[in-house]
C-alpha positions as a LaTeX table, in Angstrom:
\begin{tabular}{lrrr}
\hline
Residue & $x$ (\AA) & $y$ (\AA) & $z$ (\AA) \\
\hline
Met1 & 104.65 & 95.55 & 104.83 \\
Glu2 & 103.03 & 97.46 & 101.95 \\
Leu3 & 101.09 & 99.63 & 104.41 \\
Thr4 & 104.32 & 100.42 & 106.29 \\
Arg5 & 106.07 & 101.37 & 103.05 \\
Lys6 & 103.23 & 103.67 & 102.02 \\
Leu7 & 103.16 & 105.29 & 105.46 \\
Arg8 & 106.92 & 105.85 & 105.35 \\
Lys9 & 106.67 & 107.47 & 101.91 \\
Thr10 & 103.77 & 109.67 & 103.02 \\
Leu11 & 105.70 & 110.87 & 106.05 \\
Thr12 & 108.85 & 111.45 & 103.99 \\
Phe13 & 107.11 & 113.54 & 101.35 \\
Gly14 & 105.17 & 115.41 & 104.03 \\
Ala15 & 108.38 & 116.27 & 105.86 \\
Leu16 & 110.08 & 117.43 & 102.66 \\
Arg17 & 107.13 & 119.56 & 101.65 \\
Gly18 & 106.89 & 121.01 & 105.15 \\
Gly19 & 110.60 & 121.78 & 105.12 \\
Met20 & 110.28 & 123.60 & 101.80 \\
Glu21 & 107.41 & 125.71 & 103.09 \\
Leu22 & 109.28 & 126.48 & 106.31 \\
Ala23 & 112.34 & 127.52 & 104.31 \\
Cys24 & 110.26 & 129.87 & 102.15 \\
Arg25 & 108.88 & 131.60 & 105.24 \\
Gly26 & 112.07 & 131.50 & 107.29 \\
Asn27 & 115.29 & 133.48 & 107.56 \\
Val28 & 118.96 & 132.52 & 107.60 \\
Thr29 & 118.90 & 131.70 & 111.31 \\
Ser30 & 115.83 & 129.48 & 111.18 \\
Val31 & 117.14 & 127.53 & 108.18 \\
Glu32 & 120.55 & 127.02 & 109.78 \\
Arg33 & 118.79 & 125.84 & 112.93 \\
Leu34 & 117.37 & 123.02 & 110.82 \\
Arg35 & 120.94 & 121.89 & 110.12 \\
Gln36 & 121.60 & 121.24 & 113.79 \\
Ile37 & 118.22 & 119.54 & 114.29 \\
Met38 & 118.86 & 117.22 & 111.33 \\
Thr39 & 122.38 & 116.49 & 112.56 \\
Asp40 & 121.07 & 115.52 & 115.98 \\
Leu41 & 118.43 & 113.29 & 114.42 \\
Thr42 & 120.97 & 111.40 & 112.30 \\
Arg43 & 123.02 & 110.70 & 115.41 \\
Ile44 & 120.14 & 108.81 & 117.02 \\
Ala45 & 118.73 & 107.24 & 113.83 \\
Ile46 & 120.19 & 103.84 & 114.69 \\
Pro47 & 118.45 & 101.78 & 111.95 \\
Leu48 & 119.73 & 104.17 & 109.26 \\
Arg49 & 123.23 & 104.15 & 110.71 \\
Ile50 & 123.29 & 100.34 & 110.85 \\
Arg51 & 122.10 & 100.08 & 107.22 \\
Leu52 & 124.62 & 102.69 & 106.09 \\
Ala53 & 127.52 & 101.07 & 107.94 \\
Arg54 & 126.69 & 97.67 & 106.50 \\
Asn55 & 126.63 & 98.98 & 102.93 \\
Met56 & 129.92 & 100.81 & 103.43 \\
Lys57 & 131.58 & 97.76 & 104.95 \\
Leu58 & 130.45 & 95.54 & 102.07 \\
Thr59 & 132.13 & 97.90 & 99.61 \\
Gly60 & 135.34 & 98.08 & 101.64 \\
Val61 & 135.34 & 101.86 & 102.22 \\
Tyr62 & 134.07 & 102.00 & 105.81 \\
His63 & 135.89 & 103.83 & 108.57 \\
Pro64 & 134.43 & 104.96 & 111.93 \\
Lys65 & 133.90 & 108.63 & 111.03 \\
Leu66 & 132.53 & 108.01 & 107.55 \\
Ile67 & 128.87 & 107.76 & 108.58 \\
Asp68 & 128.87 & 111.20 & 110.19 \\
His69 & 130.85 & 112.66 & 107.28 \\
His70 & 128.27 & 111.32 & 104.84 \\
Phe71 & 125.34 & 112.71 & 106.80 \\
Glu72 & 127.09 & 116.09 & 106.94 \\
Arg73 & 127.15 & 116.22 & 103.15 \\
Val74 & 123.57 & 114.97 & 102.81 \\
Ile75 & 122.31 & 117.56 & 105.28 \\
Asp76 & 124.36 & 120.26 & 103.59 \\
Gln77 & 122.61 & 119.54 & 100.28 \\
Leu78 & 119.21 & 119.83 & 101.93 \\
Ile79 & 120.14 & 123.05 & 103.73 \\
Met80 & 121.54 & 124.60 & 100.55 \\
Leu81 & 118.24 & 123.84 & 98.82 \\
Ala82 & 116.38 & 125.32 & 101.78 \\
His83 & 118.36 & 128.56 & 101.42 \\
Ile84 & 117.55 & 128.61 & 97.70 \\
Phe85 & 113.84 & 128.25 & 98.50 \\
Arg86 & 114.23 & 130.97 & 101.13 \\
Ala87 & 115.95 & 133.65 & 99.09 \\
Gly88 & 116.63 & 132.42 & 95.56 \\
Phe89 & 119.91 & 131.05 & 94.26 \\
Ser90 & 121.88 & 134.28 & 93.96 \\
Glu91 & 121.05 & 135.34 & 97.54 \\
Ser92 & 121.32 & 131.88 & 99.09 \\
Gly93 & 125.06 & 131.90 & 99.70 \\
Cys94 & 125.42 & 128.71 & 97.64 \\
Pro95 & 127.40 & 130.15 & 94.68 \\
Glu96 & 130.34 & 131.00 & 96.94 \\
Arg97 & 130.50 & 127.41 & 98.19 \\
Phe98 & 131.35 & 125.94 & 94.77 \\
Ile99 & 134.81 & 126.62 & 93.34 \\
Phe100 & 135.80 & 125.92 & 89.73 \\
Asp101 & 139.42 & 124.92 & 89.22 \\
Asp102 & 141.42 & 125.35 & 86.01 \\
Ser103 & 139.79 & 122.27 & 84.50 \\
Val104 & 136.72 & 124.41 & 83.75 \\
Lys105 & 138.61 & 125.30 & 80.57 \\
Leu106 & 137.76 & 121.82 & 79.32 \\
Leu107 & 134.06 & 122.61 & 79.61 \\
Glu108 & 134.52 & 126.05 & 78.04 \\
Gln109 & 136.35 & 124.57 & 75.06 \\
Ala110 & 133.71 & 121.89 & 74.58 \\
Tyr111 & 130.90 & 124.46 & 74.79 \\
Ala112 & 132.63 & 126.77 & 72.31 \\
Lys113 & 132.21 & 124.17 & 69.56 \\
Gly114 & 128.53 & 125.13 & 69.39 \\
Lys115 & 127.13 & 121.60 & 69.36 \\
Gly116 & 125.92 & 121.59 & 72.93 \\
Val117 & 127.54 & 119.69 & 75.80 \\
Ile118 & 126.37 & 116.67 & 77.75 \\
Asn119 & 127.61 & 117.26 & 81.30 \\
Ile120 & 127.46 & 114.11 & 83.42 \\
Ala121 & 128.01 & 113.37 & 87.10 \\
Pro122 & 127.04 & 110.58 & 89.47 \\
His123 & 124.57 & 111.32 & 92.26 \\
Ile124 & 127.05 & 113.00 & 94.58 \\
Cys125 & 125.88 & 115.31 & 97.34 \\
Gly126 & 125.14 & 118.75 & 95.95 \\
Tyr127 & 124.04 & 117.57 & 92.51 \\
Pro128 & 120.76 & 119.58 & 92.47 \\
Val129 & 122.74 & 122.72 & 93.38 \\
Tyr130 & 125.50 & 122.11 & 90.84 \\
Ala131 & 123.04 & 122.66 & 88.00 \\
Ala132 & 122.31 & 126.13 & 89.34 \\
Val133 & 126.02 & 126.85 & 89.79 \\
Val134 & 127.00 & 125.91 & 86.23 \\
Ser135 & 123.95 & 127.77 & 84.87 \\
Gln136 & 125.65 & 131.00 & 85.90 \\
Arg137 & 128.24 & 130.34 & 83.18 \\
Phe138 & 126.40 & 128.31 & 80.54 \\
Pro139 & 122.72 & 127.96 & 79.60 \\
Cys140 & 121.86 & 124.65 & 81.23 \\
Gly141 & 119.03 & 122.17 & 80.85 \\
Ile142 & 118.46 & 119.68 & 83.68 \\
Tyr143 & 117.24 & 116.27 & 82.57 \\
Leu144 & 114.65 & 114.88 & 84.99 \\
Arg145 & 113.30 & 111.36 & 84.77 \\
His146 & 109.55 & 110.88 & 84.93 \\
Asn147 & 108.38 & 109.34 & 88.19 \\
Lys148 & 105.13 & 107.47 & 88.66 \\
Asp149 & 104.59 & 109.10 & 92.06 \\
Pro150 & 103.09 & 112.58 & 91.45 \\
Arg151 & 104.37 & 113.77 & 94.83 \\
Lys152 & 107.95 & 113.04 & 93.84 \\
Met153 & 107.43 & 114.72 & 90.47 \\
Arg154 & 106.18 & 117.85 & 92.20 \\
Leu155 & 109.19 & 117.84 & 94.52 \\
Asn156 & 111.60 & 117.26 & 91.63 \\
Asn157 & 110.04 & 120.12 & 89.70 \\
Ala158 & 110.23 & 122.45 & 92.70 \\
Ile159 & 113.89 & 121.58 & 93.33 \\
Gly160 & 114.78 & 121.95 & 89.64 \\
Gln161 & 113.02 & 125.29 & 89.36 \\
Ala162 & 114.72 & 126.52 & 92.52 \\
Gly163 & 118.03 & 125.64 & 90.89 \\
Gly164 & 117.33 & 128.02 & 88.04 \\
Gly165 & 117.92 & 125.56 & 85.23 \\
Asp166 & 115.66 & 124.74 & 82.30 \\
Leu167 & 113.82 & 121.55 & 83.27 \\
Val168 & 113.74 & 118.87 & 80.58 \\
Tyr169 & 111.83 & 115.64 & 81.08 \\
Pro170 & 109.81 & 113.28 & 78.94 \\
Pro171 & 106.03 & 113.11 & 79.24 \\
Lys172 & 104.38 & 110.15 & 80.88 \\
Gly173 & 104.49 & 107.10 & 78.64 \\
Ala174 & 107.17 & 108.50 & 76.33 \\
Ser175 & 108.97 & 105.94 & 74.19 \\
Lys176 & 112.74 & 105.48 & 74.30 \\
Ala177 & 113.04 & 107.40 & 71.02 \\
Gln178 & 110.92 & 110.27 & 72.37 \\
Lys179 & 113.02 & 110.49 & 75.53 \\
Leu180 & 116.18 & 110.76 & 73.44 \\
Gln181 & 114.67 & 113.33 & 71.12 \\
Ile182 & 113.65 & 115.65 & 73.95 \\
Ala183 & 117.24 & 115.72 & 75.21 \\
Ile184 & 118.68 & 116.01 & 71.70 \\
Asp185 & 116.57 & 119.12 & 71.07 \\
Val186 & 118.33 & 120.87 & 73.98 \\
Leu187 & 121.75 & 120.03 & 72.56 \\
Arg188 & 120.82 & 121.25 & 69.10 \\
Gln189 & 120.11 & 124.63 & 70.68 \\
Gly190 & 123.77 & 124.68 & 71.70 \\
Lys191 & 123.01 & 124.36 & 75.42 \\
Leu192 & 124.60 & 122.33 & 78.18 \\
Leu193 & 122.53 & 119.34 & 79.32 \\
Phe194 & 123.19 & 118.08 & 82.85 \\
Ile195 & 122.42 & 114.39 & 83.50 \\
Thr196 & 123.13 & 111.96 & 86.36 \\
Pro197 & 123.26 & 108.61 & 84.51 \\
Asp198 & 124.33 & 106.32 & 87.37 \\
Thr199 & 120.85 & 104.80 & 87.50 \\
Pro200 & 120.80 & 100.98 & 87.39 \\
Arg201 & 118.83 & 99.33 & 84.60 \\
Arg202 & 117.92 & 95.76 & 83.69 \\
Pro203 & 120.70 & 93.93 & 81.82 \\
Gln204 & 118.88 & 94.05 & 78.48 \\
Lys205 & 118.36 & 97.81 & 78.82 \\
Gly206 & 121.81 & 98.88 & 79.93 \\
Ile207 & 125.55 & 98.55 & 79.57 \\
Ala208 & 127.48 & 96.41 & 82.03 \\
Val209 & 129.87 & 98.41 & 84.21 \\
Thr210 & 131.64 & 97.76 & 87.52 \\
Ile211 & 130.99 & 99.85 & 90.64 \\
Phe212 & 132.36 & 98.67 & 93.99 \\
Asp213 & 133.20 & 95.32 & 92.36 \\
Lys214 & 129.52 & 94.81 & 91.48 \\
Thr215 & 128.28 & 94.51 & 87.91 \\
Val216 & 125.52 & 97.04 & 87.26 \\
Tyr217 & 123.88 & 98.23 & 84.07 \\
Phe218 & 123.81 & 101.93 & 83.16 \\
Pro219 & 121.65 & 103.43 & 80.39 \\
Pro220 & 123.59 & 104.13 & 77.15 \\
Gly221 & 121.44 & 107.07 & 76.04 \\
Ile222 & 123.95 & 109.84 & 76.72 \\
Phe223 & 126.48 & 108.42 & 74.29 \\
Ile224 & 123.87 & 107.73 & 71.65 \\
Met225 & 122.85 & 111.41 & 71.96 \\
Ser226 & 126.48 & 112.41 & 71.64 \\
Met227 & 126.93 & 110.44 & 68.42 \\
Arg228 & 123.71 & 111.80 & 66.92 \\
Thr229 & 124.41 & 115.45 & 67.70 \\
Gly230 & 128.20 & 115.71 & 67.86 \\
Ala231 & 127.90 & 117.07 & 71.40 \\
Pro232 & 130.91 & 116.12 & 73.55 \\
Val233 & 130.33 & 114.40 & 76.89 \\
Val234 & 132.14 & 116.18 & 79.74 \\
Pro235 & 132.30 & 114.34 & 83.09 \\
Val236 & 132.35 & 116.42 & 86.26 \\
Phe237 & 133.02 & 115.64 & 89.92 \\
Trp238 & 133.30 & 117.76 & 93.05 \\
Asp239 & 134.47 & 117.07 & 96.59 \\
Trp240 & 134.34 & 118.91 & 99.91 \\
Arg241 & 137.58 & 120.56 & 101.01 \\
Asp242 & 138.41 & 123.59 & 103.14 \\
Gly243 & 134.79 & 124.63 & 103.55 \\
Ala244 & 133.85 & 124.50 & 99.86 \\
Tyr245 & 132.96 & 122.13 & 97.03 \\
His246 & 135.80 & 121.99 & 94.52 \\
Ile247 & 134.65 & 121.22 & 90.98 \\
Gln248 & 136.88 & 119.26 & 88.60 \\
Tyr249 & 136.14 & 118.42 & 84.96 \\
Glu250 & 137.58 & 115.50 & 83.03 \\
Pro251 & 138.59 & 115.68 & 79.35 \\
Pro252 & 135.61 & 115.47 & 76.98 \\
Ile253 & 134.56 & 112.10 & 75.63 \\
Glu254 & 134.02 & 112.77 & 71.93 \\
Leu255 & 132.52 & 110.06 & 69.77 \\
Thr256 & 132.16 & 109.65 & 66.04 \\
Arg257 & 130.02 & 107.23 & 64.04 \\
Lys258 & 133.12 & 105.26 & 63.03 \\
Gly259 & 132.23 & 101.86 & 64.41 \\
Arg260 & 129.17 & 100.16 & 65.83 \\
Ile261 & 127.15 & 102.55 & 67.99 \\
Lys262 & 126.58 & 99.85 & 70.61 \\
Asp263 & 130.30 & 99.09 & 70.93 \\
Leu264 & 131.27 & 102.76 & 71.16 \\
Ala265 & 128.59 & 103.47 & 73.76 \\
Glu266 & 129.66 & 100.46 & 75.82 \\
Met267 & 133.32 & 101.42 & 75.78 \\
Ser268 & 132.56 & 105.04 & 76.73 \\
Met269 & 130.17 & 104.15 & 79.54 \\
Gln270 & 132.67 & 101.70 & 81.00 \\
Lys271 & 135.35 & 104.39 & 80.87 \\
Trp272 & 133.12 & 106.82 & 82.76 \\
Ala273 & 132.05 & 104.19 & 85.29 \\
Lys274 & 135.71 & 103.49 & 86.06 \\
Ser275 & 136.17 & 107.17 & 86.90 \\
Val276 & 133.04 & 107.10 & 89.06 \\
Asp277 & 134.25 & 104.02 & 90.92 \\
Gly278 & 137.62 & 105.65 & 91.57 \\
Phe279 & 135.98 & 108.84 & 92.83 \\
Leu280 & 133.61 & 106.97 & 95.16 \\
His281 & 136.49 & 105.01 & 96.66 \\
Glu282 & 138.41 & 108.25 & 97.26 \\
His283 & 135.42 & 110.30 & 98.44 \\
Pro284 & 132.78 & 107.83 & 99.69 \\
Glu285 & 131.18 & 110.45 & 101.92 \\
Met286 & 130.02 & 112.31 & 98.80 \\
Trp287 & 127.76 & 109.58 & 97.38 \\
Trp288 & 124.09 & 110.43 & 97.80 \\
Asn289 & 122.95 & 106.86 & 96.99 \\
Trp290 & 124.35 & 105.00 & 99.99 \\
Leu291 & 120.84 & 104.48 & 101.40 \\
Asp292 & 119.05 & 104.13 & 98.07 \\
Lys293 & 117.05 & 100.88 & 98.15 \\
His294 & 118.09 & 99.85 & 94.63 \\
Trp295 & 121.79 & 100.37 & 95.30 \\
Thr296 & 121.45 & 98.69 & 98.69 \\
Arg297 & 120.10 & 95.59 & 96.95 \\
Ile298 & 122.96 & 95.66 & 94.42 \\
Ile299 & 125.63 & 96.13 & 97.10 \\
Arg300 & 124.27 & 93.26 & 99.18 \\
Asp301 & 122.96 & 90.82 & 96.57 \\
Gly302 & 124.56 & 91.94 & 93.32 \\
Gln303 & 121.21 & 92.68 & 91.65 \\
Met304 & 117.87 & 94.43 & 91.96 \\
Asn305 & 114.84 & 92.33 & 92.81 \\
Pro306 & 112.04 & 91.95 & 90.20 \\
Ala307 & 109.84 & 94.63 & 91.76 \\
Glu308 & 112.70 & 97.15 & 91.68 \\
Lys309 & 113.44 & 96.27 & 88.09 \\
Arg310 & 109.89 & 97.14 & 87.11 \\
Glu311 & 110.10 & 100.47 & 88.93 \\
Arg312 & 113.25 & 101.40 & 87.03 \\
Thr313 & 111.74 & 100.85 & 83.58 \\
\hline
\end{tabular}
């Protein structure tokens, strides 16, 4: 079992690295050809389709076309990244595919306060590209979590650099306080900090929220940062309509130190999680994490297993 897992990871990273190198050497036609190849492969990837369908059915969002719609969005993210590797962000054609609606004024007003902005989104398809899109309007730091696998760290770095944002991540072995401080330093420079905080934690290290009627625990760090720096937290979502990703911002979540930090963080995280849950029910095809092993365990069993818990710490 362990040997199979290692082989699968080796093949996955090899394929991703090979795809990046091919994209760098290719042209528009060759990269777009990959889209059709990947689409054909997902149509015959029966084990993946069975796993995906089961997860979707357990959450009550499944409909017959949803699997293909989800793979379309997943493949689109990978192809957008391939075009960025091929020609750089500005020449990739990606900027034109993201449309800001009038709610961008909420982000502009929050940014104008000069205390930095914590911009948060769940892992929805396109999230690595969004950072590059918003960086065209606001100086943006992208918070990356340290990963024990050096291959994944190299890939994360390459994707982040391709996106054109300022990569921010803690060094190996950083304490909780050090991780917070690294992010706080970005905010104190008045920048926007983009984070995807829908990462399950152990109960004692997170705040209980409800996603798909399952209790999960999200890290409270973003709201602690907000209270320490005065930086507002601005949630963002986007969905696919009429051939483009339409970006919508929610009103800023602004916290003061009036009250217990833990209580304020818990209330704010639960408020955001409710918005995430509503979005995922309305646009389930957009969620990148449908096949994530940690979320699969939560959807099916209501919790991560001990080994997964250790990996997440």
